C-alpha positions in Angstrom: 0.1 0.0 -0.2 1.4 3.4 -1.2 2.4 5.2 2.5 2.4 8.5 0.7 -1.1 7.9 -0.3 -2.5 7.2 3.4 -0.7 10.2 4.9 -2.3 12.6 2.4 -5.6 10.8 2.9 -5.1 11.0 6.7 -5.3 14.6 6.5 -7.7 15.1 4.2 -10.2 12.9 6.7 -9.3 14.8 9.6 -6.9 11.6 11.8 -6.2 8.0 11.2 -9.2 6.6 12.9 -11.9 8.4 10.5 -10.1 7.2 8.0 -9.9 4.1 8.6 -13.4 3.9 9.0 -14.1 5.6 5.8 -11.7 2.8 4.5 -13.9 0.1 6.2 -17.4 0.9 5.0 -16.5 1.8 2.0 -14.4 -1.7 1.4 -17.9 -3.4 2.5 -19.7 -1.8 -0.4 -17.3 -2.2 -3.0 -17.2 -6.4 -1.5 -21.2 -6.0 -1.8 -21.0 -4.9 -5.5 -20.9 -1.0 -5.4 -19.2 0.0 -8.9 -15.9 1.8 -8.2 -15.7 5.8 -8.8 -12.3 6.1 -9.5 -10.2 4.4 -12.6 -7.6 2.3 -11.2 -5.7 0.8 -14.4 -5.4 -2.9 -15.6 -5.0 -5.8 -13.3 -7.2 -6.5 -9.9 -7.3 -4.1 -7.5 -8.1 -5.0 -3.3 -11.3 -3.0 -2.7 -9.2 -1.5 -0.2 -6.7 0.6 -2.8 -9.7 1.3 -4.0 -11.1 3.0 -1.4 -8.2 4.8 -0.5 -7.6 6.1 -4.2 -11.6 7.4 -4.0 -10.4 9.2 -0.7 -8.0 10.9 -2.4 -9.4 12.4 -5.7 -12.4 13.2 -3.0 -14.8 11.1 -4.6 -16.2 10.0 -1.2 -16.2 11.3 2.9 -17.5 10.7 5.7 -21.6 11.4 6.7 -23.9 12.0 8.9 -25.5 8.9 10.4 -27.9 6.6 8.3 -30.6 6.6 10.4 -32.1 3.7 8.6 -29.1 1.6 9.5 -28.0 3.0 12.8 -29.1 1.6 16.3 -28.6 3.2 19.5 -26.5 -0.1 21.0 -24.1 0.3 17.9 -21.3 0.7 21.1 -19.0 3.8 21.7 -16.5 5.6 20.0 -18.6 6.4 16.9 -19.8 9.8 17.5 -21.7 12.0 20.4 -25.1 9.8 19.6 -23.6 6.9 19.2 -24.1 6.1 15.8 -21.3 5.1 13.2 -21.3 7.6 10.2 -21.8 6.6 6.7 -20.1 6.8 3.7 -21.2 9.9 1.2 -20.1 10.5 -1.8 -18.2 13.8 -2.3 -20.4 16.2 -4.9 
């Protein structure tokens, strides 16, 4: 993995933990069939590589929690309301 890209993405998102959350959520979406929002060239690419490139190209950001999928008992550490943020496209 390109550590320079990771560092750049950390600064863009606002920290390592927010970046981890965003990458994890986007990887799940990609593995469930979501189409990549960036062109990666030839060869197979891992979901984490695609998600990182989407962050660097400002195609995705962390959005507010999705009220349909968030529950109050998702645990502490997500936000002041206890709900995990969602992935949003950067428009």
